[in-house]
N, C-alpha and C positions, 0 to 999 in steps of 0.2 A: 429399756430406754433410759438414758441418763437424765439427770435433772436438767442439764443444759439443753438437751434435745426437747424435753418437755416444755421448757420455757419458750423455745423457738416455735413449737406448735401452738402454744397458748397465744403468743404474740400475733400469730397470723389468723388464729381461728375464732376467738371470741368476737362477738359483735355487739355494738351499740346501734340501735335502730331508730328510725322515724319513718313516717308514712307520708308519701307525697299526695298531691291533689287527687290522683287516680287510685289512692289507697294501695300503692305499690310500696313494699318495704325497701328502704334504703339503709345501707350500712354507713353510718355517719363518718367513721374514720376512713373508710374506703373512698367516700365522696370527698373528704377533705384532702386525702392524699392525691386524688385525681385533680382537685383544684390546684394543688401545689405543682403538679406536673405540668398543667397548662400554664401556670404562672412562670415557671422556670424554662419551659420548652424542653422538658426532660422526657425523651421518647416520643414526642409529638410536637407539632408547631406551637410556638409561644402564642398564647391567646388569653390576654387578661380579661377580655369580656366573658369568656367561658368560666374563668375563675370567679368573676363577680356573680355570674348566674348561680353557680353552685353555692357560694357563700350566702347569697340573698335568700335562696330557698331554705337553707338551714336556719338562718336568722328568724325567718317567719314562723317557725314551728312553735316556739315558746321561749320564755326567759331562760329556762334551763339549757335549751339547745343553743341559744345565742351565746350563753356563757361558755359552753363547750367550744363553740366556734372561735370566740376570742381567746380561749385558753390555748387552742391549737395554733392560732396565728401568732400569738406571743411566744409560745414555746419553740416554734419552727422558724420564726422570722418571716412569716408569709405576709408580705405587703407592709410590715411594721418592723420596728427594731426588735431583735430577739431578746427576750427577757424571761428566763425560766421561772424566776420567782413570781413575776406577775402572771405568767401562764398558770401556775399553781393556784394563785388567788382566784382566777376566773373559774378554774375547775372546782375550787371549794364552793363557789357560788352555785355552780351547776349541781353539785352534790346536795346542797341545801334545798334547792327547788325540787330536785328529783325525790329527795326524802319526803318532802311535804306531800307531793303528788302520790308517792308510793303508799304513804300512810293512809291515804284516802282510797286505796284500792286500784291505783292506776297501773295496769300491766306493763306498759311501755316504760314508765318511770321506774318501776321496781326492777325490771331487767337492766335498765341503764345504770341504776345505782349499783347493782351487782358488778357491772362492768368496771365502774370507777374503783370499787374495792379490789377487783382483780388486778387492776393496773396500778393502783396507788396514785390515782389522779385526784387531787383535792382532798383525799382522805388517806388514812394509814392503810397501806396494802395489807389485805387479809383474805386469804383464800377461802377460809371457812365462812366468813361473812358474805363473801361474793356468792358462794354456793347457796347460802341461806336465802339471799335475795332472789336468786334464780328460781329457787323452789317456791318462794312467795309469788313471784311473777307468773309461774305456771298455774298456781291456784287462781290467780286473777284472769287467766286465759291467754298468756303470752306464748306465741309460737316460737319467737326468737329465744325465749328462755329455755324451752325444751331443747333446742339446739345447743345453747350455751352449757346447760347442765350435762348434756351428752359429752361435750368436750371435756368438762371437768372429770367425769367418770373415765373417759378414755385415757386421761393423763394422771389420774389419782391426785387431782389438784383441789384441795379443800374437801374432798370426799374420798372414800377408799377406791383404789383403782379397780375397775370392773368393766371389761370389754363388752360383756353381754348386756349390762345395764346401759352402757353407752349406746349400743346398737338399738336397744328398745326406745330410748329417747329420740335418737335420730329417725327411726322409723315413724314414730308418732309425728314428729315435725315434718317429715317428708310427705306423709299422708295429708298434711295440711298445707301442702305446696310450698314448703320452705326450701329454696334452692340450695342454701348452704348445707342443709342436712342431706339432701340428695347427693351433693358433691362429695361429702365425707363418706357416705355409704358407698359411693363409687370407689373411693380410695380403699375402704375396708374390704370390699369384695375383691379388689385387685390384689391386696396384700394377704387376704385370707385371715384377717384379724377379727375375731369375734363372730365370724361367719365362715362358711366354707368358701375357699377361693373360687371365683367365677368371673373371668374377664368379660364374658358377654353380659352378665348382669351389671358389672361395673360400667360397661359402655352404656347400658340402658339408663342407669342412674345419672351418668354424666350428661346424656342427651336430655333427660328431664330437667336437670339443673341448668344446663346451658339455655334451653328454651325459656326457662323462667328468669334468665338474666344473670346467671353466675358466670363471671369472667374466667374464674379458675377452671370451671367445667369446660368452657369453650377451649381453653388451652389444652386441657386433658383430652378432648376430642381430637384436636389437631395432632397430638402425639399418637393417640390410639389408631387413628386413620392413617397416619404416616408409617406405622410399623405393622399394621394389621393385628392389633391387640383387641380381641373381643368383637371384632367386626372385620369385614373384608377390607384389605388395604386400598385406599383411594386417595392419591396425592392431591387431586384437585379439591376434594372436600377438606382434606387436611389443611391446605393453604387457606381455604375459605374460613374455617374456624379460627385459625391463627390470625388471620386478618381482622376478624371481629374482635378477638381479645386484644390484639395489638392496638387497635383504635381506641381502646379503653385504658391504654397505658401499661398493659401487662408486659413486663420486661422479658419473661420467659417466652411468650408468644412472639415478641419482637425479635428476639435472638434467633428463634427457629425459623421465622419468616425470612429473616435476612439470610439464613443458611440456605434456604430454598433458592432465593434469588441469586446467591453467589454461585450456585451450581448451574445456573442457566447459561446456555450458549449465547443468549442475547446480551450484548455488551451493555446496553442501557439498563437492563434489569440487573445485571451483575453490579454495575456501578451503584445502583440504588441500594442493593443488598450490602455491598461493601461499606457504603457510607453509614447505613443503619448499624451494622455490626461494629464498625470502628467507633461510632459515637457511644454505643452501649458499653464497649470495652473501656473507653475513656471515662465513662461514668462509674466504672468499677463493678459492672454487673457480671456475676460469676457465670451465668448461663452463656452470655455473649463471649466471655473469655474462653469458655470451653469450646464453643463452636469455632472461634477464630483459631484455636490451637489445632483443631482437626483440619481446617483448611491449610494451615501452615505445614502440617505433616504430610497430608495426602495430595494437596494441590487441587485446583479446580480449573475449568476450561480457560479462564482468563487470569490465572495466578499460579505460578510455579511454586513447588514446596520451598519452604524456608526453615530448615531444621533448627538453625540456631535460635530464631525467634520462637519457634514451636517449643523448644526445650525450656526457654525462659518463661513462656506463658504457662506451660505445664507445671513447672516448679512453683510458680506463683500460686497456681491452683492447689498444689500439694500443700503449700504452707498454710493455705486457708482450710485445709482438711477436706478438700473437695475430692470425692472418690473418683470422679472422671479424670482428674489430673493424675492420680496414681495410675489409673489404667493406661492413659496415653503415654506416660513415661515407660511403662512396661512394654507397650507396643514398639516404642523407639528402640529399646534395648533388645527386644526379640528380633527385630528385622534390621538392626544396624542402621537406623535412620538418623544420621548426624552424630551417632555415637557408635563405639565398637559393639558388635554382637556380644551379648552377655546374658545367657539364659538364666543364670542364677539370679542376677539382678532383676531380670524380667519377671521371674517367678515371685521375687520378693515384693516388687511393686504391684503385681497382680493380686497377691495375697492381701496387701494393705487395702487395695480397692475392694476386694471381695468381702473383707471383714467390715467395711464401711457400707456395704449394701449395694455395690455396683454390679448390676447384672452382667455387663460386659466383662468386668474383672472376674466375676465368679465363673463365667463360661470359659474365659481364657485360662484361668488357674486349673479348672477341670480338665481342659485339653492337655495342659502340660503334665498333669498327673497321669493322664491316659497314656501318654507316649514316653513318660519318664525323662522329660527335658527340663533341666534346671532344678528338678526335684526327683526324688526316688519314685519310680513307677508304682502306682497304687490304684487299683481298680475301684476300691471302695471310696477313696477320697475324690477320685475323678467323677464317679457317679454322683457323689454328694454335692460337689460344687456345681456341676452341670444342672442338677436338680434345683439347687438354690437359685439359679439364674432364671427360673420360671420360663423356660424357652417357649416361644410361640410355635404354633402348628407349622410344621414344614421347615423350621429354621435349622441352620447348621448345628446349633447346640443340641436341638432335639434329636437330630440324626446321630450325633456323636454319643449322646446319652443312651440311645437305643442300641448302638453298636457295642458299647461297654456292657450294658445289661445282658446282651446276647452272649457275650464271651465269658461272663462270670459263671462260676459254679452255683448250684442251688444254695449251698451254704453261704457263699459270698453274697448272694442276693439278699438272703435273710439278714445278714450282718449289715449290709448297706441300707436296707429299709429301716432297720432298727436304729441305725446311726442317724438317718434323716429324721426319724420320729423323735429321737431324744435330743437332737440339736437343730431346732427350727431355724437357726440362722439369724443374722442381724436384721432388725427392723430399720427401715429408712428413717423413722423418727419424725416425720412431718407429713403434712398433706401435700408437700411439694412434689413436682413431677420429675421424672428422670429426664436427663438431657436426650434430645433426639440425636441418635447416633448417625455418623457419616454413612454407614452402610445402607441407610434408607435411600441414598442417592446412587445413581449409576455413574460413579466417577471413573470406573475402569481400572482402579488401582486395588492392589491387594489390601485387604483389611486385616488388622491384627486380631 
């Protein structure tokens, strides 16, 4: 994993917490982000009263939390003029009060002080100091710090990188009902990182996390149920989980929910989905742009394909380094959708997607190696890339992998398995979810 990828993981994963009146853990920055979404009407109806309710609850916690709240508001221009310098001054005040409380053995304050050092908010950014405060917070009894230190070990951030240690911290936190830890364990079991890959166990951890309030886990369940990953495919339940996450402002869930609606034969439902998706695309959301690109390529009941727009959107995604964009450009070149058929270019785009961790790109590249189209025929590379795509039970990729395995000689099989073992493939590099692919839906069009 590159340093840039590690940073992206850290930005999404660490958490500063408080506990509400019912003693339920709240991630303060997730709550502040939600307040901002309500204020701007970003992915949900504009509702200033909801913003005020969230801010008031945070203000009531303590002087330190009030200072964090003011720091966020000033830094983001939430209801006040944006002023990064004044935002940092408020964060410095928060650091002072958290330090005072941590010195007295306050577990929440010690954890939150570690967060400020991890992010460089009000203090000099220092990964080692952040990890130290997480360790102190664990000694004081902080469950959130168990989770945060697990993230540090997962990324080698302030401590030596160690997947097994990360898993042990996540397991301890999960046993104490931390939803974030359960959500990350679900990711690790899906990727086979630090543990043996087990999609069904991943599903169980996501279910545990979602029931405990994890929005990301709810999105993950929507995906898993949409494609039948770790559980039986169930579109109605997939929509239900996506709706829950979307109501909390989760952009990934909103994009995929809109995708479901856009495939409906009901014109009103289509219009609702198209409006949601268009809004998210205009907001610059990559998941939404990916879903819109699929619609423009393959068409839906109330919208014909538009290959020119599809290629523009896919190229935009490719410029962002989005593996789905690489894959969809490959699809267009393979099938001549708005561009001439060019199997060499298709293979090149599929390889870029595959090396960025796209399961669809890996499966497509494996298929081209199997038939020798755009690349020289190679059973071992075909088997390798199909294997890397982690095909679900009964999928086309699994059938193709089985067919290749059957036609290989015993020596080729040994070489192929050795190659797989020695080349574990690219990690996706974050706790983020894969895009829900168009083949989840019955569009009646050939998929790439």
